BADRENSE-258235 format. One record per atom (N, C-alpha, C): x, y, z; residue in three letters. Coordinates in steps of 0.05 Angstrom, whole numbers, plus 5000, padded with zeros to 4 digits. Example, Ala and Ser with C-alpha at 12.3 -4.5 7.8 and 13.67 -1.06 7.14 Angstrom:
BADRENSE-258235
526448865156ala 524649105156ala 526449345156ala 525749555142ser 527349795143ser 525850015157ser 
***
This chain:
BADRENSE-258235
732019115994unk 734719066005unk 736719295998unk 736319385972unk 738119605964unk 737619855981unk 735119905987unk 734520156005unk 735620116032unk 735219846043unk 736319796069unk 739419846070unk 740819756050unk 743519776048unk 744520066048unk 743020236032unk 743520526032unk 742820656059unk 740820546073unk 740220676100unk 742620606119unk 743320356119unk 745720266136unk 748320436130unk 748720486103unk 750920656097unk 750720936104unk 748221036101unk 747821316110unk 748121356139unk 747321166154unk 747221206185unk 749621076195unk 751520976179unk 754120846190unk 753720636208unk 751420496206unk 750920256225unk 752920036222unk 754220026199unk 756019826191unk 758919916202unk 759020146216unk 761520236228unk 760920316257unk 761020106275unk 760120156303unk 762020326320unk 764520376309unk 766220546325unk 765020816332unk 763320936314unk 762121186320unk 760221186343unk 758320996343unk 756520986367unk 757620886393unk 759820716388unk 761220606414unk 762820846426unk 764021026411unk 765321256424unk 763321456436unk 760821436428unk 758821596441unk 757821446466unk 757821176465unk 756721026487unk 758521006511unk 761220986505unk 763020926526unk 762821156550unk 762921406542unk 762521596565unk 760021586580unk 757721476566unk 755221426580unk 755521206599unk 757020986591unk 757420766611unk 759220846633unk 761221016628unk 762921116649unk 761421276669unk 759721456660unk 758321616680unk 756321446695unk 755021256682unk 753321066697unk 754520906717unk 756920826709unk 758520616728unk 759620786753unk 760521026749unk 761521156772unk 759321256790unk 756721296781unk 754621386796unk 753021156809unk 753220916798unk 751420696808unk 752620566833unk 750820516852unk 751720356877unk 751420066870unk 753419926869unk 753419636862unk 752619456886unk 751819586908unk 750819436931unk 747819356926unk 746619506907unk 743719456901unk 743519276879unk 741019226872unk 740219036850unk 741419166823unk 742518986806unk 743919076783unk 742019096760unk 739419046762unk 737619056742unk 737319326730unk 737319546746unk 737119826736unk 739719886720unk 741919796731unk 744419856716unk 744419736689unk 743619486686unk 743619376659unk 741719476644unk 739319546655unk 737219666636unk 737919946628unk 739020106645unk 740220366636unk 742420356617unk 744120166621unk 746420116601unk 745120056573unk 743319886571unk 741919826546unk 740620076534unk 739120246551unk 737920486541unk 740120676530unk 742120726544unk 744320896534unk 745520786509unk 745920516505unk 746820416482unk 745120466458unk 742520426463unk 740420476442unk 740320766434unk 740620936454unk 740421226451unk 743021306435unk 745121196440unk 747821266425unk 747521186397unk 746320936392unk 746120846362unk 744121026347unk 741921096360unk 739921246347unk 740721536341unk 742021666362unk 742821946358unk 745221966341unk 747121796341unk 749321776325unk 748321766295unk 746621566290unk 745521536265unk 744121786254unk 742521876271unk 741122156262unk 743122386257unk 745222396272unk 747422596270unk 748822556246unk 749322306237unk 750822236211unk 749222366188unk 746522316190unk 744622406168unk 744722716167unk 744522846190unk 744623146190unk 747323236179unk 749623116187unk 752323176179unk 752423146148unk 751522926138unk 751522896108unk 749823086092unk 747523156104unk 746023366091unk 747423636088unk 748423716110unk 750023966112unk 752623956095unk 753923736096unk 756423726082unk 756523586055unk 754123566042unk 754023426017unk 755623545993unk 755923795995unk 757623935973unk 760623885981unk 761323906006unk 764123826014unk 764723546007unk 763023366013unk 763423076012unk 764022995984unk 762823135965unk 763323055938unk 766223115926unk 767523295942unk 770223375936unk 772523235950unk 771523055970unk 773522905986unk 773422605977unk 775822475970unk 776022215961unk 774422015979unk 774822046006unk 773921846024unk 770721846026unk 769622086020unk 766622146025unk 765022176001unk 766222185977unk 764622255954unk 762622055945unk 762721825955unk 760621615949unk 758521575971unk 758521755989unk 756421746011unk 753721775996unk 751621656008unk 749021645994unk 747921925987unk 748022096003unk 747122375997unk 748822525976unk 751522505982unk 753322655965unk 753322525934unk 752722275934unk 752522125906unk 750022135896unk 747822265910unk 745022275901unk 743522015901unk 744621825916unk 743221565918unk 740721585935unk 740921795955unk 738521825974unk 738122135972unk 735622215970unk 734922495967unk 735022625996unk 735222875995unk 735423036021unk 732923006037unk 730523006021unk 728022996034unk 727622726049unk 728522506036unk 728222246049unk 730222226071unk 732422346069unk 734422346092unk 733322496115unk 732022706111unk 730622856133unk 728622696149unk 727122546133unk 724822366144unk 726222136160unk 728422046152unk 729721826166unk 730821966192unk 732022196191unk 733022336214unk 730922386235unk 728622496227unk 726322546244unk 725422286260unk 725322066242unk 724521806253unk 726321706274unk 728921736269unk 730921646289unk 730721816315unk 730422066310unk 730022236336unk 727722166350unk 725522096337unk 723022006351unk 723621776368unk 725021576355unk 725721336371unk 727421386395unk 729321566391unk 731121656412unk 729621776435unk 727521916428unk 726122046449unk 724321836465unk 723421636451unk 722221416466unk 724021286487unk 726721266480unk 728621156498unk 728921366520unk 729121626514unk 729621846535unk 727621856557unk 725121816548unk 722921846569unk 722821616591unk 724621436589unk 724821226610unk 726521346633unk 727721576630unk 729321696652unk 727821886668unk 729021996688unk 727822196706unk 727422466691unk 726022666701unk 725522916687unk 727923066683unk 729623076703unk 732323246702unk 734023156678unk 734222866674unk 735622756651unk 734322836624unk 731722806624unk 730322896600unk 730723186592unk 730523346611unk 730923636605unk 733623696597unk 735723576611unk 738423626604unk 739123516576unk 738023296570unk 738723166543unk 737223356522unk 734923436525unk 733723636505unk 735123876501unk 736423986521unk 737924226519unk 740324206504unk 741423956500unk 743923906485unk 743223876456unk 740723836447unk 740123796420unk 741024006399unk 740824246406unk 741824466386unk 744924416380unk 746224376401unk 749324346398unk 749724086381unk 748223856386unk 748823646371unk 748523656342unk 746423826334unk 745823846306unk 747124096291unk 748524266307unk 750124486293unk 753024426291unk 753924206305unk 756724126302unk 757824126275unk 756324006254unk 757523986228unk 758124266215unk 756924466225unk 757324736215unk 760024866223unk 761124766245unk 763324886259unk 765824896244unk 766224686225unk 768524666210unk 768824896189unk 766625026185unk 766425266166unk 767425516178unk 767425536207unk 768025776220unk 770325776238unk 771325516247unk 773325516268unk 775125296263unk 777425306272unk 779425096270unk 778924896292unk 776824926309unk 776524736334unk 773724586331unk 773024486309unk 770424336306unk 770624056325unk 773023966328unk 773523736346unk 772723786374unk 773224046382unk 772424116410unk 769324116414unk 767924216394unk 765124206394unk 764123926394unk 765423756378unk 764723446378unk 765223336405unk 767323406418unk 768023306446unk 765723396465unk 764823646464unk 762723716482unk 760223566477unk 759723516452unk 757223366446unk 757523076451unk 759622946443unk 759822656444unk 760122556474unk 761022726491unk 761422626520unk 759222726539unk 757222856527unk 754922976544unk 753622746559unk 753522516546unk 752222266558unk 753222196585unk 755922266589unk 757022206616unk 755622356639unk 755222616633unk 753522746652unk 750722656655unk 749522616632unk 746622496633unk 746422246649unk 748322066644unk 748321806659unk 748621846689unk 750222036698unk 750522086726unk 747822186737unk 746622376721unk 744022486731unk 741822296731unk 741922096713unk 739921886712unk 739621726738unk 742121706750unk 742221556777unk 741721736799unk 743121956801unk 743022126825unk 741122346824unk 739722396800unk 738022626798unk 739022886806unk 741622906804unk 743023166815unk 745823156800unk 747223366804unk 749723416791unk 751923506810unk 754423416810unk 756623506827unk 759223526812unk 761323576826unk 763823636811unk 765023386799unk 764423136808unk 765622906796unk 765022876767unk 762622856760unk 762122816732unk 762923036715unk 762823296724unk 763923516709unk 767023496703unk 768523416722unk 771423366718unk 771723146695unk 770222926700unk 770622716681unk 769722796654unk 767622956652unk 766423056627unk 768623246614unk 769823416629unk 771923596618unk 774223436608unk 775123226624unk 777423066612unk 776522916586unk 774122806588unk 773322646563unk 773022826539unk 772523066541unk 772423246520unk 775523266506unk 777323266522unk 780123276511unk 780723006498unk 779722796511unk 780122526497unk 779022526468unk 776522636465unk 775222646438unk 776922836420unk 777923066430unk 779323266417unk 781923126408unk 783222946422unk 785522816412unk 785122616391unk 783222426395unk 782722216378unk 781422326349unk 779722526352unk 778522626326unk 780622796309unk 782622896323unk 785023036310unk 786322826293unk 787022596306unk 788022386291unk 786222296267unk 783722266273unk 781822196251unk 781922376227unk 782222646234unk 782222856214unk 784722836194unk 786622716203unk 789222696185unk 788622536159unk 786422356160unk 785622206135unk 785022396112unk 784022626118unk 782722786097unk 784223076095unk 786423106109unk 787523356111unk 788223486083unk 789223346064unk 789723466040unk 787223566025unk 785223406023unk 782623486013unk 781523746028unk 781723726054unk 780523946071unk 781824206067unk 784424186063unk 785824436059unk 785124556033unk 784824396013unk 783924485985unk 781124625986unk 779124495998unk 776424605997unk 775924796020unk 777724856037unk 777525056058unk 776324966083unk 776124716090unk 775024626114unk 777124656135unk 776224726160unk 778024786183unk 777824526203unk 780124516216unk 780124296238unk 782624326252unk 782824186277unk 785224186293unk 787324026279unk 786823846262unk 788523706246unk 790223886230unk 789024076218unk 790224266201unk 792024496218unk 790524576241unk 791824776257unk 794424686270unk 794324416277unk 796824316291unk 798324126272unk 798224146247unk 799423966231unk 802423946233unk 803624176245unk 806524186248unk 807624056273unk 805724046292unk 806423926319unk 804123756329unk 803223536313unk 800823406320unk 801223236347unk 803723106349unk 804222966375unk 804023116400unk 805123336397unk 805023526422unk 802223596430unk 800723676409unk 797923756416unk 796123506424unk 796423276413unk 794923046420unk 795822936447unk 798522956452unk 799522866480unk 798223046500unk 798223316495unk 796923506517unk 793923426521unk 792423356501unk 789723286503unk 789423026521unk 791022846514unk 791022586529unk 792022616558unk 793922796560unk 794822826591unk 792522956608unk 791023146596unk 788923266610unk 786623066615unk 786222886597unk 784322676602unk 785222486623unk 787722416623unk 788922216642unk 788722336671unk 789522606674unk 789222736697unk 786422726709unk 784422776691unk 781622766700unk 780922476711unk 782322276701unk 781622016711unk 782621976739unk 785022096743unk 786222086769unk 784522236790unk 783622476782unk 782122636800unk 779422516806unk 778122376786unk 775722226791unk 775922016812unk 778221856810unk 778921636826unk 779321756856unk 780521976858unk 780922096883unk 778322196897unk 776722336882unk 774222446892unk 772222216898unk 772322006884unk 770621766888unk 771721576908unk 774121636919unk 775121456940unk 775621186930unk 776421166904unk 776920906891unk 779420776906unk 779320496905unk 781520356916unk 784120376899unk 786420316915unk 789020356902unk 789320196876unk 787919986874unk 788019806851unk 787119976826unk 785420166830unk 784620336807unk 786920466794unk 788620586810unk 791020736800unk 793120546787unk 793320306796unk 795020106784unk 793920026756unk 791219996755unk 790019926730unk 790120136708unk 790520396716unk 790620606698unk 793220596682unk 795220436691unk 797820406676unk 797220326647unk 795320116644unk 794620026619unk 793420236601unk 791620406612unk 790420636597unk 792520826589unk 794420876607unk 796721066602unk 798420976579unk 799120726578unk 800920616557unk 799320606531unk 796720576532unk 795220556506unk 795120836494unk 794621036511unk 794421316503unk 797121426493unk 799121386510unk 801821516507unk 803521376487unk 803521106487unk 805420956469unk 804120856445unk 801820696448unk 800620586425unk 799420796406unk 798120986416unk 796621186398unk 798621406388unk 800421496404unk 802021726397unk 804921676388unk 806221486400unk 809121456396unk 809821396365unk 808121226354unk 808721136327unk 806921256307unk 805321466314unk 803421606296unk 804821726272unk 803721666249unk 804821796224unk 802321936212unk 802222186213unk 799822336202unk 799722316172unk 802022236158unk 802022226130unk 800721946120unk 800221756139unk 799221516131unk 796321496142unk 794421536121unk 791521546129unk 790521276141unk 791621056132unk 790820806142unk 791620756171unk 794120846179unk 794920836206unk 793321026224unk 792521256214unk 791021436229unk 788321326236unk 787121186216unk 784621046221unk 784820816242unk 787020676239unk 787520466261unk 787620586289unk 789220786292unk 789620916319unk 786921026328unk 785421146310unk 782921256318unk 781121036327unk 780820816314unk 779020606321unk 779920466347unk 782420476353unk 783420366378unk 782120496403unk 781020726399unk 779720866422unk 777220716431unk 776120536415unk 774020366426unk 775020176447unk 777620076443unk 778819896463unk 779620086487unk 780520326484unk 781020506505unk 778620566522unk 776220586508unk 773820626524unk 773120396541unk 773820156531unk 773219916547unk 775219906571unk 777919986566unk 779819996587unk 778920176610unk 777820416603unk 777120596625unk 774820496640unk 772920356625unk 770720246640unk 771620006660unk 773619866653unk 774619666671unk 776019806694unk 777620016689unk 778820176710unk 776720246731unk 774620346721unk 772520456741unk 771520216756unk 770819986742unk 769819756758unk 771719666779unk 774319656772unk 776319576791unk 776519756814unk 776220036810unk 776220216832unk 773820206848unk 771520126840unk 769120126854unk 768619836868unk 769519636856unk 768619376865unk 771219206877unk 773419216866unk 775519056871unk 777419166891unk 
***
């Protein structure tokens, strides 16, 4: 039981916000691509596969991140007790866990068409080099956005076996969504990060955080409007976007205090609800 608890802590399975933020773009891409006039069995099955893939790959990614960052994690109050940083789990055992999780993820992946499989495999180097970015650039959150939202494109391909401008615009916008919410997340550790020399957009824009995050969310919201236009969504879609707009612009940004780590965490976690809102927006545009 102790080993199981350490495994759960290592993979963050007790913190579903991580894999849900990976899953929502997958579900968005699947939903805009799927023709709901047909049997929903494939839609439900693919949704389940993308959820499983999100959980497995996020878990593997957390392990790789902790291996690479173990020396940094020991110097940060919030992360110093992580299993690898605190030597509760060895690096060799963590590598075995990561390989096993990737193997299970591959078993999920082979249920899709060849184009989806190839495109997913091409993204693997990016997914596992992301933790290194904070050492070299103030834009690691941008690389996270590119990685975390890639499932949106994969989901579209899994249905259409081709690519066009619609998922690419949506993907571009979703990258800025991640760039915004992960900048908020980064303010929890900004003092420690500055001391140890880690870079982030949280540090780069610490003097004007609301302006930067607002710009990111505006670009994301514009992408939602463009997707609705290109997909010929019903007018009800644009009305429903009002809730998404208020959540982004007022709930997340207006009262944000970057000096309050607990508030930053709450605002960050609220993006799980935002992901659900966007999913409902898409359903309304396609069905109602």
